[in-house]
C-alpha positions as CSV (number, residue, x, y, z in Angstrom):
1,X,-1.0,6.2,27.1
2,X,0.1,8.1,24.0
3,X,-3.1,7.1,22.2
4,X,-5.2,8.3,25.1
5,X,-3.4,11.7,25.3
6,X,-3.9,12.3,21.6
7,X,-7.6,11.4,21.8
8,X,-8.0,13.6,24.9
9,X,-6.6,16.6,23.0
10,X,-8.9,15.7,20.0
11,X,-11.9,15.5,22.2
12,X,-11.2,18.9,23.7
13,X,-11.0,20.4,20.2
14,X,-14.6,19.0,19.6
15,X,-15.9,22.3,21.2
16,X,-15.1,23.9,17.8
17,X,-17.7,23.4,15.0
18,X,-17.2,21.0,12.2
19,X,-16.4,22.6,8.9
20,X,-18.2,20.8,6.1
21,X,-15.6,21.8,3.5
22,X,-12.6,20.7,5.5
23,X,-11.2,17.3,4.4
24,X,-8.3,15.8,6.4
25,X,-6.2,13.0,5.0
26,X,-4.7,11.0,7.8
27,X,-1.7,8.8,6.9
28,X,-0.7,6.2,9.5
29,X,0.9,4.3,6.6
30,X,3.2,6.8,4.9
31,X,3.3,5.6,1.3
32,X,4.8,8.7,-0.3
33,X,3.2,11.1,-2.7
34,X,1.6,8.5,-5.0
35,X,-0.5,6.7,-2.4
36,X,-4.3,6.5,-2.2
37,X,-4.6,9.6,0.0
38,X,-2.4,12.0,-2.1
39,X,-4.0,10.9,-5.4
40,X,-7.5,11.3,-4.1
41,X,-6.6,14.7,-2.5
42,X,-5.2,15.9,-5.8
43,X,-8.5,15.0,-7.5
44,X,-10.4,16.9,-4.8
45,X,-8.2,19.9,-5.4
46,X,-9.1,19.9,-9.0
47,X,-12.8,20.1,-8.1
48,X,-12.1,23.1,-5.8
49,X,-13.8,24.6,-2.8
50,X,-12.3,22.4,-0.1
51,X,-9.9,23.1,2.8
52,X,-7.6,20.1,2.4
53,X,-5.3,19.1,5.3
54,X,-2.7,16.3,5.7
55,X,-1.8,14.5,8.9
56,X,1.2,12.1,9.0
57,X,1.4,9.9,12.1
58,X,4.8,8.4,11.6
59,X,7.1,9.2,14.5
60,X,10.3,8.6,12.6
61,X,12.7,11.7,12.6
62,X,10.2,13.4,14.9
63,X,11.5,16.8,15.9
64,X,10.0,18.9,18.7
65,X,8.3,21.1,16.2
66,X,6.8,18.2,14.4
67,X,5.7,16.6,17.6
68,X,4.0,19.8,18.7
69,X,2.2,20.1,15.4
70,X,1.2,16.4,15.5
71,X,-0.1,16.6,19.1
72,X,-2.0,19.9,18.7
73,X,-2.5,21.0,15.1
74,X,-3.5,17.5,13.7
75,X,-6.2,16.7,16.3
76,X,-7.7,20.2,15.7
77,X,-8.0,19.6,12.0
78,X,-9.4,16.1,12.6
79,X,-11.9,17.3,15.2
80,X,-13.2,20.1,12.9
81,X,-13.2,18.1,9.6
82,X,-16.4,17.1,7.9
83,X,-14.6,14.4,6.1
84,X,-11.6,12.2,7.1
85,X,-9.8,9.7,4.9
86,X,-7.1,7.3,6.3
87,X,-5.0,4.6,4.8
88,X,-4.3,2.3,7.8
89,X,-5.5,1.7,11.3
90,X,-5.0,4.7,13.6
91,X,-5.1,3.4,17.2
92,X,-6.0,6.7,18.9
93,X,-9.4,6.5,17.1
94,X,-10.4,4.0,19.8
95,X,-10.8,6.9,22.2
96,X,-11.7,9.7,19.8
97,X,-15.3,10.9,19.8
98,X,-16.0,12.1,16.3
99,X,-19.0,14.3,15.5
100,X,-22.0,12.4,14.1
101,X,-21.7,14.8,11.1
102,X,-18.2,13.6,10.2
103,X,-17.7,11.0,7.5
104,X,-14.7,8.7,8.2
105,X,-13.5,6.6,5.3
106,X,-10.9,3.9,5.4
107,X,-9.1,3.8,2.0
108,X,-6.5,1.3,3.1
109,X,-3.1,1.2,1.4
110,X,-3.4,-2.1,-0.4
111,X,-5.5,-3.5,-3.2
112,X,-7.6,-6.7,-3.5
113,X,-6.9,-9.5,-1.1
114,X,-3.7,-11.5,-0.6
115,X,-2.1,-12.0,2.8
116,X,-4.3,-11.6,5.9
117,X,-4.4,-8.1,7.5
118,X,-6.2,-6.2,10.3
119,X,-8.4,-8.2,12.6
120,X,-7.7,-11.4,10.6
121,X,-4.1,-11.5,11.8
122,X,-2.8,-12.7,15.2
123,X,-3.1,-9.7,17.4
124,X,-2.5,-9.2,21.1
125,X,-5.8,-8.7,22.9
126,X,-5.1,-5.1,23.7
127,X,-4.2,-4.3,20.1
128,X,-7.3,-6.1,18.8
129,X,-9.5,-4.2,21.2
130,X,-8.1,-0.9,19.9
131,X,-8.5,-1.9,16.3
132,X,-12.1,-3.0,16.9
133,X,-13.0,0.3,18.7
134,X,-11.4,2.3,15.9
135,X,-13.2,0.3,13.2
136,X,-16.5,1.1,14.9
137,X,-15.9,4.8,14.0
138,X,-15.7,4.1,10.3
139,X,-18.5,5.3,8.0
140,X,-17.1,3.5,4.9
141,X,-14.3,1.1,3.9
142,X,-13.2,1.2,0.3
143,X,-12.1,-1.9,-1.6
144,X,-11.4,-2.8,-5.2
145,X,-13.8,-5.7,-5.9
146,X,-17.1,-7.2,-4.8
147,X,-15.2,-10.4,-4.4
148,X,-13.3,-9.1,-1.4
149,X,-16.0,-7.2,0.4
150,X,-16.5,-9.8,3.0
151,X,-12.8,-10.0,3.7
152,X,-12.5,-6.3,4.2
153,X,-15.6,-6.3,6.5
154,X,-13.9,-8.9,8.7
155,X,-10.5,-7.2,8.6
156,X,-11.9,-3.9,9.9
157,X,-14.7,-5.3,12.0
158,X,-17.5,-3.5,10.2
159,X,-20.8,-4.5,8.6
160,X,-20.5,-5.6,5.0
161,X,-22.9,-2.8,4.0
162,X,-20.2,-0.3,4.9
163,X,-17.7,-1.8,2.5
164,X,-17.8,-0.2,-0.9
165,X,-16.1,-1.8,-4.0
166,X,-15.4,1.5,-5.7
167,X,-11.8,1.0,-6.8
168,X,-8.4,2.2,-6.0
169,X,-6.9,5.7,-6.6
170,X,-3.4,4.2,-7.0
171,X,-4.6,1.6,-9.5
172,X,-6.3,4.3,-11.5
173,X,-3.2,6.5,-11.4
174,X,-0.9,3.6,-12.4
175,X,-3.1,2.5,-15.3
176,X,-3.6,6.0,-16.6
177,X,0.2,6.7,-16.4
178,X,0.9,3.4,-18.3
179,X,-1.7,4.0,-21.0
180,X,-0.7,7.7,-21.5
181,X,2.9,6.7,-22.4
182,X,4.2,8.4,-19.2
183,X,6.5,5.4,-19.0
184,X,9.2,6.9,-21.2
185,X,9.5,10.1,-19.1
186,X,9.7,8.1,-15.9
187,X,12.5,5.9,-17.5
188,X,14.4,9.0,-18.7
189,X,14.3,10.4,-15.2
190,X,15.4,7.1,-13.8
191,X,18.3,6.8,-16.3
192,X,19.6,10.2,-15.3
193,X,19.8,9.0,-11.7
194,X,21.2,5.6,-12.5
195,X,23.2,6.1,-15.8
196,X,24.8,2.7,-15.5
197,X,21.4,1.1,-16.0
198,X,20.5,2.9,-19.2
199,X,19.2,0.6,-22.0
200,X,19.0,-2.4,-19.6
201,X,15.9,-4.4,-18.9
202,X,15.0,-4.0,-15.3
203,X,14.2,-6.8,-12.9
204,X,12.8,-5.6,-9.6
205,X,13.2,-7.6,-6.4
206,X,10.7,-6.4,-3.8
207,X,10.3,-8.7,-0.8
208,X,8.0,-7.9,2.0
209,X,9.0,-7.5,5.7
210,X,9.2,-10.3,8.2
211,X,7.8,-10.1,11.8
212,X,11.2,-11.3,13.0
213,X,13.9,-8.6,12.5
214,X,16.6,-11.2,12.2
215,X,14.8,-12.6,9.2
216,X,14.7,-9.1,7.7
217,X,18.4,-8.7,8.1
218,X,19.1,-11.9,6.2
219,X,16.6,-11.2,3.4
220,X,19.2,-10.4,0.8
221,X,21.4,-13.4,1.6
222,X,19.0,-15.4,-0.6
223,X,19.9,-13.5,-3.8
224,X,23.2,-13.9,-5.7
225,X,24.7,-11.4,-8.1
226,X,27.0,-13.9,-9.7
227,X,24.1,-16.3,-10.5
228,X,22.1,-13.3,-11.8
229,X,24.9,-12.5,-14.3
230,X,25.3,-16.2,-15.3
231,X,21.5,-16.7,-16.0
232,X,20.5,-13.3,-17.4
233,X,23.8,-11.7,-18.6
234,X,24.4,-8.0,-19.2
235,X,21.0,-7.5,-20.9
236,X,19.3,-7.2,-17.5
237,X,19.9,-5.2,-14.3
238,X,18.8,-6.4,-10.9
239,X,17.1,-3.7,-8.7
240,X,16.4,-4.2,-5.0
241,X,13.6,-2.3,-3.2
242,X,13.3,-3.2,0.5
243,X,10.0,-2.7,2.4
244,X,9.8,0.5,4.5
245,X,9.6,-1.8,7.6
246,X,12.9,-3.5,6.7
247,X,15.5,-1.3,8.4
248,X,18.6,-3.4,7.8
249,X,19.6,-5.9,5.1
250,X,22.9,-6.0,3.2
251,X,22.3,-5.8,-0.5
252,X,25.0,-7.7,-2.5
253,X,27.5,-5.7,-4.4
254,X,26.6,-5.1,-8.1
255,X,22.9,-5.0,-7.4
256,X,21.2,-1.6,-7.4
257,X,19.5,-0.4,-4.3
258,X,16.3,1.5,-5.2
259,X,14.6,1.4,-1.8
260,X,14.2,5.1,-1.9
261,X,12.4,5.2,-5.2
262,X,8.7,5.3,-5.8
263,X,7.2,1.8,-6.2
264,X,4.8,3.3,-8.7
265,X,7.6,4.6,-11.0
266,X,9.3,1.2,-10.6
267,X,6.1,-0.6,-11.6
268,X,5.9,1.4,-14.7
269,X,9.5,0.9,-16.0
270,X,10.5,-2.6,-14.7
271,X,10.3,-5.6,-17.0
272,X,9.1,-7.9,-14.3
273,X,8.8,-8.4,-10.6
274,X,10.4,-11.0,-8.3
275,X,8.7,-10.9,-4.9
276,X,7.6,-13.2,-2.1
277,X,4.4,-12.3,-0.3
278,X,4.2,-8.5,-1.1
279,X,0.9,-7.1,-2.4
280,X,3.0,-5.1,-4.9
281,X,2.2,-8.0,-7.2
282,X,-1.2,-6.4,-7.6
283,X,0.4,-3.4,-9.4
284,X,2.4,-5.5,-11.8
285,X,-0.4,-7.9,-12.5
286,X,-2.8,-5.1,-13.3
287,X,-0.3,-3.7,-15.8
288,X,0.0,-7.2,-17.3
289,X,3.6,-7.6,-16.2
290,X,5.2,-10.8,-15.1
291,X,5.4,-11.7,-11.4
292,X,7.7,-14.4,-10.1
293,X,7.3,-15.5,-6.5
294,X,10.5,-16.4,-4.8
295,X,9.1,-18.0,-1.6
296,X,12.2,-19.4,0.0
297,X,10.6,-19.4,3.5
298,X,7.0,-20.0,2.6
299,X,6.3,-22.7,5.3
300,X,7.6,-20.5,8.1
301,X,5.9,-17.3,6.8
302,X,2.6,-19.0,6.3
303,X,2.8,-20.4,9.9
304,X,3.3,-16.8,11.2
305,X,1.0,-14.9,8.8
306,X,-1.3,-16.9,6.5
307,X,-3.2,-16.0,3.3
308,X,-6.8,-15.7,2.4
309,X,-6.4,-18.2,-0.4
310,X,-4.1,-21.1,-1.3
311,X,-0.8,-19.3,-2.1
312,X,0.5,-21.5,-5.0
313,X,-2.7,-21.6,-7.0
314,X,-3.8,-18.0,-6.3
315,X,-0.7,-15.9,-7.1
316,X,-0.4,-14.7,-10.8
317,X,2.9,-16.3,-11.6
318,X,5.5,-19.1,-11.0
319,X,6.3,-20.0,-7.4
320,X,9.7,-21.3,-6.5
321,X,12.0,-21.6,-3.4
322,X,15.1,-21.5,-5.6
323,X,16.7,-18.3,-6.8
324,X,18.1,-19.7,-10.0
325,X,14.7,-21.0,-11.0
326,X,13.2,-17.6,-10.3
327,X,15.9,-16.0,-12.6
328,X,15.2,-18.5,-15.4
329,X,11.5,-17.6,-15.2
330,X,12.3,-14.0,-16.2
331,X,12.8,-15.1,-19.8
332,X,9.9,-17.6,-19.9
333,X,6.5,-16.4,-21.2
334,X,4.2,-16.1,-18.3
335,X,0.7,-17.5,-17.8
336,X,-1.5,-14.7,-19.2
337,X,-4.7,-16.5,-18.4
338,X,-3.8,-17.0,-14.7
339,X,-2.8,-13.3,-14.5
340,X,-6.1,-12.3,-16.1
341,X,-8.1,-14.3,-13.5
342,X,-6.1,-12.8,-10.7
343,X,-6.8,-9.2,-11.9
344,X,-10.5,-9.8,-12.6
345,X,-11.0,-11.3,-9.2
346,X,-9.3,-8.3,-7.4
347,X,-10.5,-5.4,-9.5
348,X,-14.0,-4.7,-10.7
349,X,-13.3,-1.4,-12.4
350,X,-10.2,0.8,-12.3
351,X,-10.9,3.9,-14.4
352,X,-13.0,6.5,-12.6
353,X,-12.1,5.2,-9.1
354,X,-11.4,8.6,-7.6
355,X,-14.6,10.1,-8.8
356,X,-16.7,7.2,-7.6
357,X,-15.1,7.4,-4.1
358,X,-15.6,11.2,-3.8
359,X,-19.2,11.0,-5.1
360,X,-20.2,8.4,-2.5
361,X,-18.2,9.7,0.5
362,X,-18.4,13.5,0.0
363,X,-20.7,14.8,-2.7
364,X,-23.4,12.3,-2.0
365,X,-23.2,13.4,1.7
366,X,-23.0,17.1,1.2
């Protein structure tokens, strides 16, 4: 009902003309200021001449004022935009009648292909129907590699010709930040916030969410501060960043909770990553940093949400179900060749991604 009401208001606003210079960035997946949408919007601002709007669809901490703006201001901007970019499925799109002049581009919030997403996952028939109808409204879907075009076409239910392997704004941002020595300034800022971690090598633990909330709550029961100290000593510090969809999980005393910090900043300053099935491994692999895969519940997770490729042979690092083994892998040289193959498969070209996307979706259509 909510989706239909939003779409009804949008369709009423269609009486107003489309503004060719209005670009609305729609964020169903609120990834913070360093996500694909914000980075692309900043590049567009540099070029000038556009009326740029942002719409956030998260209903967390929704006040009456925010709700009013979302229900009335945001559909107006979307209905009158010549160009719309989004970073996730937006279910009201199933009922929204966009102008034929509007160009709708799905940027997605991930990179490459790892665990299954979109229409490739197990969805209720009603949800699948909404996703398919929304996908039919898309003009383009952006991905990072020719190798994953077919996967993205299936996940969004579009013809493969609509999928453009133009790159990722976030990947370009990360790589440029890393190569421009922006790392030192990020680390200085981090040390001011966490002075007890100064001069320590940082190990980031960033697990993904589970479909079962009980599994989310017990996520951190699989890590052990005492074992971390015994294996790695005082030279290292253990950081924990929980996924935004994990709302409750007790982090052991002595381990630093950085859930509120930017994953991009953490990718720049952390020595290595310990994860499970999170696509954050794409960022670390791209920066040629070690990834360790602590997959303690792999069998159960795979049964609930499978992968596009064989997990053990595909991921760019050691796979283990044992926390001690994962910690010991921190000091072991990682397989550079396996990491290189992973990056080359998932990324065709990183530099210039923003300009390529804008050229194809806006300037080539103006």
